C-alpha positions as CSV (number, residue, x, y, z in Angstrom):
1,M,3.0,91.5,125.9
2,K,0.3,90.3,128.3
3,K,-0.8,87.7,125.7
4,N,2.8,86.5,125.5
5,A,3.0,86.1,129.3
6,W,-0.2,84.0,129.3
7,I,1.2,81.8,126.6
8,L,4.4,81.3,128.5
9,G,2.4,80.6,131.7
10,G,0.4,78.0,129.8
11,I,3.5,76.4,128.5
12,F,4.9,76.2,132.0
13,I,1.7,74.7,133.3
14,F,2.0,71.9,130.6
15,L,5.5,71.0,131.8
16,T,4.5,70.0,135.2
17,G,4.8,67.0,136.3
18,C,-1.0,55.1,140.1
19,S,-2.0,55.7,143.6
20,A,-4.0,58.5,145.0
21,L,-1.9,60.8,147.2
22,K,-2.3,61.0,150.9
23,K,-0.8,64.3,151.9
24,T,1.8,64.6,154.7
25,V,3.2,67.9,156.0
26,P,6.6,67.2,157.6
27,Y,7.3,69.0,160.9
28,G,10.0,67.9,163.3
29,T,12.3,69.9,165.6
30,V,15.5,71.5,164.5
31,D,18.8,70.3,166.0
32,K,20.9,73.5,166.7
33,K,24.0,71.4,166.8
34,M,23.5,70.6,163.1
35,T,26.1,71.9,160.7
36,S,25.5,72.8,157.0
37,K,27.8,69.9,155.9
38,K,25.8,67.3,158.0
39,L,22.5,68.8,156.8
40,I,23.6,68.5,153.1
41,D,24.9,65.0,153.7
42,S,21.5,64.0,155.2
43,F,19.6,65.5,152.3
44,E,21.8,63.8,149.6
45,K,21.6,60.4,151.3
46,S,18.0,60.0,150.1
47,P,17.9,61.2,146.5
48,L,14.8,60.9,144.4
49,D,15.4,57.7,142.3
50,F,13.1,56.7,139.5
51,D,13.1,55.9,135.8
52,T,9.6,57.1,134.8
53,A,6.7,58.9,136.5
54,A,3.1,59.4,135.6
55,V,1.3,62.3,137.3
56,R,-2.2,63.6,137.3
57,L,-2.5,67.1,138.6
58,Q,-4.4,70.4,138.6
59,A,-2.7,73.7,137.8
60,L,-3.9,77.2,138.6
61,L,-2.1,80.3,137.2
62,E,-2.8,83.7,138.6
63,S,-1.3,86.7,136.8
64,D,-2.5,90.2,135.8
65,R,-5.7,89.7,137.9
66,K,-6.6,86.7,135.8
67,R,-7.0,83.0,136.7
68,Q,-6.5,80.0,134.5
69,Q,-7.1,76.5,135.7
70,I,-6.3,73.3,133.8
71,N,-6.1,69.5,134.3
72,L,-2.9,67.7,133.3
73,S,-1.8,64.2,132.6
74,V,2.0,64.2,132.8
75,R,4.6,61.5,131.8
76,L,8.2,61.9,132.8
77,K,11.4,60.1,131.8
78,N,14.0,60.9,134.4
79,Q,16.4,63.7,133.2
80,E,15.3,63.2,129.6
81,I,11.6,64.0,128.7
82,F,8.5,65.8,130.0
83,W,5.4,64.9,128.1
84,A,2.0,66.3,129.0
85,S,-1.6,66.4,127.8
86,A,-3.7,69.3,129.0
87,S,-7.5,69.3,129.1
88,I,-10.4,71.6,130.0
89,V,-13.2,68.9,129.7
90,I,-11.6,67.9,126.4
91,P,-7.9,67.7,125.4
92,V,-6.7,71.2,124.3
93,A,-2.8,71.0,124.2
94,K,0.3,68.8,124.3
95,V,3.9,69.6,125.2
96,R,7.2,67.8,125.1
97,V,10.4,69.0,126.8
98,T,13.8,67.6,126.3
99,Q,17.4,68.8,127.0
100,K,17.2,70.6,123.6
101,G,14.2,72.7,124.4
102,I,10.4,73.0,124.4
103,Q,7.8,71.8,121.8
104,F,4.2,72.7,122.4
105,Y,0.9,73.0,120.4
106,E,-2.6,74.0,121.3
107,K,-5.8,73.0,119.5
108,V,-8.0,76.0,120.0
109,G,-6.0,78.6,118.1
110,R,-4.1,75.9,116.1
111,T,-0.7,77.3,117.0
112,Y,2.6,75.8,118.2
113,F,5.9,76.7,119.8
114,D,9.3,75.0,119.0
115,G,12.3,76.6,120.7
116,D,14.8,76.8,123.6
117,F,14.3,77.7,127.2
118,S,15.2,81.5,127.0
119,L,11.6,82.8,127.0
120,L,10.5,80.5,129.7
121,S,13.5,81.5,131.8
122,N,12.5,85.1,131.4
123,F,9.0,84.4,132.4
124,L,10.1,82.5,135.6
125,G,12.7,84.9,136.6
126,T,15.7,82.5,136.6
127,E,17.7,80.5,134.1
128,I,16.0,77.2,133.2
129,T,17.2,74.0,131.7
130,Q,15.5,70.6,131.4
131,Q,17.3,69.3,134.5
132,K,16.6,72.5,136.6
133,L,12.9,72.3,135.6
134,Q,12.6,68.7,136.7
135,N,14.3,69.5,140.0
136,L,12.0,72.5,140.7
137,L,8.9,70.3,140.1
138,L,10.0,67.3,142.2
139,G,11.4,69.1,145.3
140,Q,15.1,69.0,144.4
141,P,17.5,72.0,144.4
142,V,18.3,73.5,141.1
143,A,21.9,72.7,141.6
144,P,23.7,70.3,144.0
145,L,23.9,71.8,147.5
146,S,27.4,70.3,148.0
147,S,28.7,72.6,145.1
148,K,28.5,75.8,147.3
149,K,29.3,77.2,150.7
150,W,26.3,78.0,152.9
151,E,25.3,79.9,156.0
152,L,23.0,77.8,158.2
153,T,20.2,79.4,160.3
154,Y,16.9,78.0,161.8
155,Q,13.3,78.9,161.4
156,K,10.5,77.1,163.3
157,N,10.7,73.5,162.1
158,Q,13.1,74.2,159.2
159,Y,16.8,74.5,158.5
160,V,17.6,77.5,156.3
161,L,20.7,77.5,153.9
162,T,21.7,80.8,152.4
163,S,24.4,81.0,149.8
164,K,27.5,83.0,150.9
165,R,28.6,85.9,148.8
166,S,30.2,85.0,145.5
167,R,30.8,86.6,142.1
168,T,27.7,85.0,140.6
169,P,24.6,87.3,140.5
170,L,22.3,84.5,141.7
171,Q,21.4,84.4,145.4
172,E,20.0,81.1,146.6
173,T,18.1,80.2,149.8
174,Y,16.8,76.7,150.7
175,H,14.5,75.7,153.5
176,L,14.6,72.0,154.6
177,F,12.1,70.3,156.9
178,A,13.7,69.1,160.1
179,E,11.7,65.9,160.1
180,N,12.9,64.4,156.8
181,F,15.3,66.9,155.3
182,R,13.1,67.4,152.3
183,L,12.8,70.9,150.7
184,A,10.2,73.2,152.1
185,E,11.2,76.1,149.9
186,Q,13.8,77.3,147.5
187,H,14.3,81.0,146.6
188,L,16.4,82.1,143.6
189,E,17.0,85.8,143.3
190,Q,18.9,88.1,140.9
191,P,18.6,91.5,142.6
192,Q,20.5,93.4,139.9
193,Q,17.9,92.3,137.3
194,N,15.1,92.7,139.7
195,R,13.7,89.2,139.3
196,S,13.2,86.2,141.5
197,L,11.6,82.8,141.8
198,K,10.2,81.4,145.0
199,V,9.0,77.7,145.1
200,R,7.2,76.4,148.2
201,Y,6.5,72.7,148.8
202,L,3.4,72.8,151.0
203,D,2.7,69.0,151.2
204,Y,4.6,65.8,150.5
205,T,3.6,62.2,150.1
206,Q,5.4,58.9,150.0
207,V,5.3,56.9,146.8
208,K,7.1,53.5,146.9
209,G,9.1,54.8,149.9
210,Q,10.1,58.1,148.2
211,W,9.1,61.6,149.2
212,I,7.2,63.3,146.3
213,P,5.7,66.9,146.5
214,S,1.9,66.9,146.4
215,K,1.3,70.6,146.4
216,V,3.8,73.2,145.0
217,V,3.4,77.0,144.7
218,F,5.7,79.0,142.3
219,V,5.9,82.7,142.8
220,S,7.7,84.5,139.9
221,S,8.5,88.2,140.3
222,I,10.0,90.3,137.5
223,N,10.2,94.1,138.0
224,Q,7.7,93.8,140.8
225,K,5.1,92.1,138.6
226,Q,4.1,88.8,140.2
227,S,2.7,85.5,138.7
228,I,1.6,82.6,140.9
229,L,1.3,79.0,139.8
230,T,-0.2,76.4,142.1
231,L,0.2,72.7,141.3
232,T,-1.9,70.1,143.1
233,Y,-0.9,66.5,142.4
234,H,-3.8,64.0,142.6
235,S,-1.9,60.8,141.8
236,V,1.6,59.6,141.1
237,A,2.9,56.3,139.7
238,L,6.6,55.5,139.4
239,N,8.5,53.2,137.1
240,E,5.7,52.1,134.8
241,H,6.2,51.5,131.1
242,L,5.3,54.8,129.4
243,R,5.1,56.1,125.8
244,F,5.8,59.7,124.8
245,P,4.2,60.3,121.4
246,F,4.4,63.9,120.1
247,R,3.9,65.4,116.6
248,I,2.9,69.0,115.7
249,P,-0.1,68.8,113.4
250,N,0.1,70.1,109.9
251,G,-1.4,73.5,109.2
252,Y,-0.6,74.9,112.6
253,T,0.9,78.5,112.9
254,P,4.1,79.2,114.9
255,I,3.6,81.4,117.9
256,E,5.4,84.8,117.6
257,L,6.7,85.7,121.1
């Protein structure tokens, strides 16, 4: 089971996704006359808009007292494809994620995975789709904020939106920076299943006038067992012509999870 968790963690590392990034931590002061509707309107007035993205980053996974670090070259086609090549000095794995599911292979053990999002959802502690995954990585809510009713509170330099009680088992909390209305944190929790996912956006940078996260920390908790994934973006390029080649080599063995 521990081996499976590390495989899933490795798969998620490979999903993440040119100018060098200059980090900017937003601050600002909250306006206590702000309403939840005005806050959501302000957030949705500046959506992340791009066709493709090329990202170079470093990922660090900490779980079961182990640490795994890897370098990634990521190519992203908006709402359609994640493509990534992972390396530890030399290339060791590739992944492609579409709306249908995940394909992945690694060269050391000559194994591959070709399946849906169910196992990754279990590993992260919340239901995952291609669109939700993209949103988590790029500082966007997993679902439109305008689709629910919220309670608005304040915390230092942040607005805090907490979902009001509903019949759905998922509880959502979003922290937005007062300065630019970008996400500082999103917390997805399913108390009845004893699992949660907290995503913190520690730094942002502007690329072609758009706010892009430059450091993201994922904290997944399932039955009080915690995994932490830290992503540090080194460079991001938007709207370049990109290719997404992917083919599972012959002779590789499917991963049994």
